[in-house]
C-alpha positions in Angstrom: 47.4 -78.8 -7.4 45.3 -75.5 -7.2 42.3 -77.8 -9.1 42.5 -80.5 -7.2 42.3 -78.3 -3.8 39.4 -76.2 -4.8 37.4 -79.5 -6.0 38.4 -81.0 -2.8 37.1 -78.0 -0.7 33.7 -77.8 -2.6 33.0 -81.5 -2.2 34.4 -81.8 1.1 32.2 -78.9 2.4 29.2 -80.3 0.6 29.7 -83.3 2.2 29.9 -81.6 5.5 26.6 -80.0 5.1 24.8 -83.2 4.2 26.7 -85.0 7.6 25.2 -82.3 9.4 21.7 -82.5 7.9 21.8 -79.8 6.0 21.3 -79.4 2.2 24.0 -79.9 0.1 23.1 -76.9 -2.0 23.4 -74.8 0.9 27.1 -76.3 1.7 28.0 -75.9 -2.2 26.6 -72.6 -1.9 28.6 -71.3 0.8 32.1 -72.9 0.0 31.5 -71.2 -3.6 31.0 -67.8 -2.1 34.0 -68.0 0.0 36.0 -69.3 -3.0 34.8 -66.7 -4.9 36.8 -64.2 -2.7 40.3 -65.8 -3.5 42.8 -63.9 -5.0 43.4 -66.6 -7.4 39.5 -66.6 -8.5 40.4 -65.8 -12.3 42.9 -68.8 -12.3 40.4 -70.9 -10.6 37.5 -70.2 -13.1 40.0 -71.1 -16.0 40.6 -74.5 -14.5 37.1 -75.2 -13.1 35.3 -74.4 -16.5 36.0 -78.1 -18.1 34.7 -80.0 -14.9 32.3 -77.3 -14.7 30.9 -78.4 -18.3 31.3 -81.9 -17.7 29.4 -82.0 -14.6 26.5 -79.6 -16.4 26.0 -82.3 -18.8 26.1 -84.9 -16.4 23.2 -83.0 -14.6 21.0 -82.5 -17.4 21.4 -85.6 -18.9 20.3 -87.2 -15.4 17.3 -84.8 -15.3 16.5 -85.7 -18.8 16.7 -89.8 -17.8 14.3 -89.0 -14.8 11.4 -87.2 -16.9 8.5 -89.8 -17.7 7.0 -89.0 -21.2 3.6 -90.5 -20.1 3.3 -88.2 -17.0 4.0 -85.5 -19.1 1.5 -86.1 -21.5 -0.9 -86.9 -19.0 -0.2 -83.5 -17.1 -0.2 -81.3 -20.6 -2.6 -78.9 -19.6 -1.0 -77.7 -16.0 2.4 -77.7 -17.7 1.0 -75.1 -20.4 -0.8 -73.4 -18.0 2.0 -72.9 -15.6 4.6 -72.2 -18.3 2.3 -69.2 -19.8 1.5 -67.8 -16.1 5.8 -68.0 -15.4 6.7 -66.3 -18.8 3.7 -63.6 -18.7 4.2 -63.1 -14.9 7.8 -62.9 -14.9 8.0 -60.6 -18.0 5.6 -58.1 -16.3 7.0 -58.2 -12.9 10.7 -58.2 -13.9 10.1 -55.4 -16.7 8.0 -53.1 -14.0 10.7 -53.5 -11.4 13.4 -52.5 -14.0 11.2 -49.4 -15.1 10.3 -48.2 -11.9 14.1 -48.3 -11.3 14.8 -46.0 -14.2 15.4 -48.0 -16.9 13.8 -46.9 -20.4 11.2 -49.4 -21.8 13.4 -51.1 -24.3 16.0 -52.0 -21.6 13.2 -53.0 -19.0 11.5 -55.1 -21.4 14.6 -56.8 -22.4 15.3 -57.8 -18.6 11.9 -59.1 -18.5 12.3 -61.1 -21.5 15.8 -62.5 -20.1 14.6 -63.6 -16.9 11.1 -65.1 -18.1 12.4 -68.8 -17.1 12.6 -71.1 -13.5 16.2 -72.1 -13.3 17.4 -75.7 -12.8 17.3 -75.1 -9.1 13.4 -75.7 -9.2 14.7 -79.4 -9.8 16.2 -79.5 -6.5 13.1 -78.4 -4.7 10.8 -80.6 -6.1 13.4 -83.6 -5.5 13.5 -82.3 -1.8 9.6 -82.2 -1.8 9.2 -86.0 -3.2 12.0 -86.9 -0.4 10.2 -85.4 2.1 6.8 -86.4 0.9 5.3 -82.9 1.2 4.6 -82.9 -3.1 2.7 -85.4 -5.0 5.0 -87.5 -7.4 3.6 -85.2 -10.5 5.2 -82.1 -9.3 8.9 -82.9 -10.2 7.9 -83.9 -14.3 6.1 -80.8 -14.2 8.7 -78.6 -12.9 11.5 -80.0 -15.3 8.8 -79.4 -18.3 8.2 -75.8 -17.1 11.9 -75.3 -16.8 12.9 -76.8 -20.1 9.8 -75.0 -21.8 10.7 -71.7 -20.7 14.6 -72.0 -21.2 13.6 -72.7 -24.7 11.5 -70.1 -25.4 13.9 -67.3 -23.7 16.0 -66.7 -26.9 13.2 -66.3 -28.9 11.6 -63.6 -26.5 15.1 -61.7 -26.3 15.2 -61.6 -30.2 11.5 -60.1 -30.3 12.2 -57.5 -27.8 13.0 -54.7 -30.4 10.2 -55.8 -32.3 7.9 -55.6 -29.3 8.9 -52.0 -28.0 8.6 -50.6 -31.7 5.1 -51.8 -31.9 4.2 -50.6 -28.4 5.5 -46.8 -29.5 3.5 -46.8 -32.9 0.3 -48.2 -31.3 0.3 -46.5 -27.8 -0.8 -43.1 -27.4 1.6 -40.3 -27.6 0.4 -39.3 -24.1 1.5 -42.4 -22.4 5.0 -43.1 -24.4 6.1 -39.1 -23.4 5.0 -39.9 -19.7 7.3 -43.0 -19.8 9.8 -41.4 -21.1 9.5 -38.2 -18.8 9.8 -40.4 -15.9 12.8 -42.3 -17.1 14.7 -38.9 -17.4 13.5 -37.9 -14.1 14.3 -41.3 -12.2 17.9 -40.9 -14.1 18.1 -37.4 -12.6 17.9 -38.5 -8.9 21.7 -39.9 -8.8 23.0 -37.1 -10.8 21.5 -34.1 -8.6 22.6 -33.5 -5.3 20.2 -32.3 -2.5 20.8 -29.3 -0.4 22.2 -29.4 3.1 18.9 -27.9 4.3 17.0 -30.3 2.1 18.6 -33.8 3.1 18.2 -32.4 6.9 14.4 -32.1 6.4 14.2 -35.5 4.3 16.1 -37.4 7.0 14.0 -35.9 9.9 10.9 -36.8 8.6 11.8 -39.9 7.5 13.2 -40.9 11.1 9.8 -39.7 12.4 7.7 -41.7 10.3 9.8 -44.7 11.3 9.4 -43.6 15.2 5.5 -43.4 14.2 5.2 -46.8 12.8 7.0 -48.3 16.1 4.5 -46.5 18.1 1.6 -48.0 15.9 3.1 -51.1 16.2 3.3 -51.0 19.9 -0.4 -50.2 20.2 -1.6 -52.9 17.9 0.6 -55.4 20.0 -0.7 -54.4 23.2 -4.2 -54.9 21.6 -3.8 -58.2 20.6 -2.4 -59.3 24.1 -5.3 -57.8 25.9 -7.8 -59.3 23.0 -6.4 -62.8 23.8 -6.5 -62.1 27.8 -9.4 -59.9 28.2 -10.2 -58.3 31.6 -12.3 -60.0 33.9 -14.9 -57.2 34.1 -14.9 -57.6 29.8 -15.3 -61.4 30.0 -17.8 -61.1 32.5 -20.3 -59.0 30.4 -20.8 -62.2 28.1 -20.2 -60.3 25.0 -19.3 -62.3 21.8 -15.4 -62.7 20.8 -15.9 -61.2 17.7 -17.4 -57.9 19.3 -14.6 -58.1 21.9 -12.0 -58.1 19.0 -13.8 -55.4 17.1 -13.7 -53.2 20.2 -10.1 -53.7 20.7 -9.4 -53.1 17.2 -11.1 -49.7 17.3 -9.6 -48.4 20.4 -6.2 -49.3 18.7 -7.3 -47.9 15.6 -8.3 -44.7 17.6 -5.1 -44.4 19.4 -3.0 -44.8 16.3 -5.1 -41.9 14.2 -2.9 -39.0 15.6 0.2 -41.1 14.3 -1.3 -41.9 11.1 -2.5 -38.5 10.1 0.9 -37.7 11.2 2.5 -39.8 8.9 0.5 -38.8 6.0 1.1 -35.0 6.5 5.1 -36.0 6.5 4.5 -37.9 3.1 2.7 -34.9 1.7 5.3 -32.4 2.7 8.3 -35.4 1.5 6.2 -35.4 -1.8 6.1 -31.5 -2.4 9.7 -31.3 -1.6 10.9 -34.1 -3.6 8.8 -32.8 -7.0 10.2 -29.1 -6.2 14.0 -30.7 -6.3 13.9 -33.6 -8.9 11.5 -32.4 -11.6 13.8 -29.6 -13.3 12.2 -27.5 -15.5 14.9 -27.7 -18.1 13.8 -31.6 -18.4 10.0 -31.5 -18.4 9.5 -28.2 -20.0 5.9 -27.0 -20.2 5.0 -30.3 -18.2 6.7 -29.0 -15.4 4.1 -28.3 -13.2 2.0 -31.1 -14.1 4.9 -33.6 -13.5 5.4 -32.0 -10.4 1.8 -32.5 -9.2 2.0 -36.0 -10.2 5.2 -36.7 -8.3 3.8 -35.0 -5.2 0.7 -36.9 -5.2 2.2 -40.4 -6.1 4.1 -40.2 -2.7 1.5 -39.6 -0.2 -0.9 -42.1 -2.4 1.9 -44.8 -2.0 2.4 -44.0 1.4 -1.4 -44.4 2.2 -1.7 -48.0 0.7 1.5 -49.0 2.7 0.2 -47.3 5.8 -3.2 -49.5 5.0 -1.4 -52.9 4.4 0.7 -52.2 7.4 -2.1 -51.7 9.8 -3.9 -54.7 7.9 -0.8 -57.0 9.0 -0.5 -55.6 12.4 -4.2 -55.9 13.0 -5.2 -59.4 11.3 -5.3 -61.4 15.2 -7.9 -58.8 15.7 -9.8 -58.6 12.5 -13.6 -59.6 12.8 -15.9 -61.1 10.3 -15.6 -58.8 7.0 -19.2 -57.3 7.2 -18.2 -56.1 11.1 -14.6 -54.8 9.6 -16.1 -52.6 7.0 -18.5 -50.9 9.5 -15.4 -50.5 11.7 -13.6 -48.6 8.5 -16.6 -46.6 7.8 -16.7 -45.7 11.6 -13.0 -44.9 11.5 -13.4 -43.1 8.5 -16.3 -40.6 9.9 -13.9 -40.3 13.1 -11.0 -39.2 10.9 -13.1 -36.7 9.1 -14.9 -35.2 12.2 -11.7 -34.8 14.4 -8.8 -34.2 11.8 -7.9 -31.1 13.4 -8.3 -32.6 16.6 -6.1 -35.4 16.2 -3.2 -32.9 14.5 -3.5 -30.8 17.9 -2.9 -33.9 20.2 0.1 -35.0 18.1 1.6 -31.3 18.2 1.1 -31.2 21.9 2.7 -34.7 22.4 5.6 -33.9 20.0 6.2 -30.2 21.7 6.0 -31.7 25.2 8.6 -34.5 24.3 11.0 -31.9 22.9 10.8 -29.8 25.6 11.7 -32.4 27.9 14.3 -33.8 25.7 15.9 -30.5 25.2 16.2 -30.0 29.2 20.0 -29.4 29.8 21.3 -32.2 32.0 21.9 -31.1 35.6 25.7 -30.4 36.6 27.4 -33.6 38.0 28.5 -32.8 41.4 32.3 -32.3 41.7 32.7 -31.2 38.1 35.8 -28.7 37.5 36.5 -27.1 34.5 39.3 -28.2 32.2 42.5 -26.8 32.9 44.0 -24.4 30.3 47.4 -26.0 30.2 45.7 -29.0 28.4 45.2 -26.8 25.4 48.3 -25.3 25.4 49.5 -26.8 22.1 46.0 -26.1 20.4 45.4 -23.6 17.7 42.5 -22.2 16.1 41.9 -21.0 12.3 39.4 -19.8 10.1 40.0 -21.2 6.4 37.4 -20.2 3.6 36.3 -23.0 1.1 37.0 -21.5 -2.3 34.8 -22.5 -5.4 37.5 -25.1 -6.8 38.3 -26.6 -3.4 37.9 -30.5 -3.5 36.0 -30.6 -0.1 33.1 -28.7 -1.4 29.7 -30.4 -1.9 31.1 -33.2 0.5 30.2 -34.5 4.0 32.6 -34.4 6.9 32.5 -38.1 7.0 33.6 -38.5 3.5 36.6 -35.9 3.7 38.0 -37.7 6.7 40.3 -34.6 7.4 40.8 -35.6 11.0 42.3 -39.2 10.2 44.3 -37.3 7.1 45.5 -34.2 8.9 44.8 -34.5 12.8 42.7 -31.2 12.7 39.2 -31.0 13.3 36.3 -28.8 11.9 34.8 -27.5 15.2 32.8 -24.8 13.4 31.1 -23.4 10.3 30.0 -19.9 9.2 27.5 -20.1 6.5 25.6 -17.0 5.0 25.9 -15.2 8.5 24.6 -18.4 10.3 27.0 -20.3 12.7 27.2 -23.8 13.1 29.2 -24.8 16.3 30.6 -28.4 16.5 29.0 -29.8 13.1 28.0 -33.7 12.9 29.8 -35.9 10.4 26.6 -35.6 7.9 27.1 -31.9 7.5 27.8 -31.1 3.9 30.5 -28.4 3.3 29.7 -26.0 0.7 31.8 -23.4 -1.4 32.0 -20.1 0.5 31.7 -21.4 4.0 34.3 -20.3 6.6 35.5 -23.2 8.3 37.2 -23.2 12.1 39.9 -25.9 12.4 41.1 -26.9 15.7 44.8 -28.3 15.9 48.5 -27.9 16.5 50.3 -25.8 13.7 51.6 -29.1 11.7 48.1 -30.4 11.6 46.4 -26.8 10.4 49.0 -26.5 7.5 48.3 -30.0 6.6 44.3 -29.1 6.7 44.9 -26.0 4.6 46.8 -27.8 1.9 44.0 -30.6 1.8 41.2 -27.8 1.7 43.2 -26.0 -1.1 43.5 -29.1 -2.9 47.5 -29.3 -2.7 
């Protein structure tokens, strides 16, 4: 009954998707994701495996019967080129992604070799293209042939992974190999090392400021695009060339965005220095500590500059004039940046300080507001508890420990190295030696003391 029920759900939901004019594959995917969350998933997998194997055989036999050898022979050159592009491209892209994520060169190459094929889903896409008459007839046999070739080549690629890595280690310059190993160890330390509370706050603050500046830049370019499509009457009355009008709006939006872009670059510079100091340890890098820190400190702002350039390019795509005019505008913008760098920094600082002063003003007292009667706090008690080095709460965020939900007591203050933090937020990290001020009843405070001591 379990097998019949599962198959009925799968085929029934696929049929429902088809009746609603959606893809059958979409319906099968959705019901598969739902069934995967069932408690009996292990029994379902065991029961469904023979049926899956049978339909897999039918699927691949049916796919093979649809291949026309004469068409494959006629298009052998595009098949060969696409196969090579898929294998080489996926090996490079997947290996690079795995290496950037912190995997060593051997594991990264093995990942790339294992993903150097296109799956059978390409058959479905090619079939839909033929049914909707948006692709040519030769695309289907090409997709099937490329999928078959890449699938057949994959085991041989996996078997040659170790040989290829050993050859690279022997022939590549030692400096390159050592740099790759240092990068892998450094990325591996990112998850093991813990930020200090102050560093975490700075990083979060800088990233929020970068995000806010990007939103403001987007707003500036959106307004410029709208105005360029509906320019004022006085501007259209001048009889200027449309490309010149676009160039003027682009230059105006870019100049207005310069203080924000410069602020983003300076934040990324500070972020690079902080990350380099926190994450490149002298024990791991040895004599190359200073050089590795300099590399990390430069890579982050350099990557940020490329990302900002792409971001501005995407935003300003509707405003871009011809290429020659764009080059001139970029040169002019670079000259303005070089000449008025300090002025743009000063403008941004003044705007930031003015906004902060406005937001920091205390709210006006509400008319008729009254103080809280002391009777409401008759059952409340305050107690100071010191976190020892062996406390299980040391090194955790307030939101992680869930002290209030577990004991009912609340942390209303922290004294750390002579500094007082009143009403700390949920993202504040507790550290060994902190004197924590707790608020609650006698029973709640007793339970909180026990949780802090690890009892």
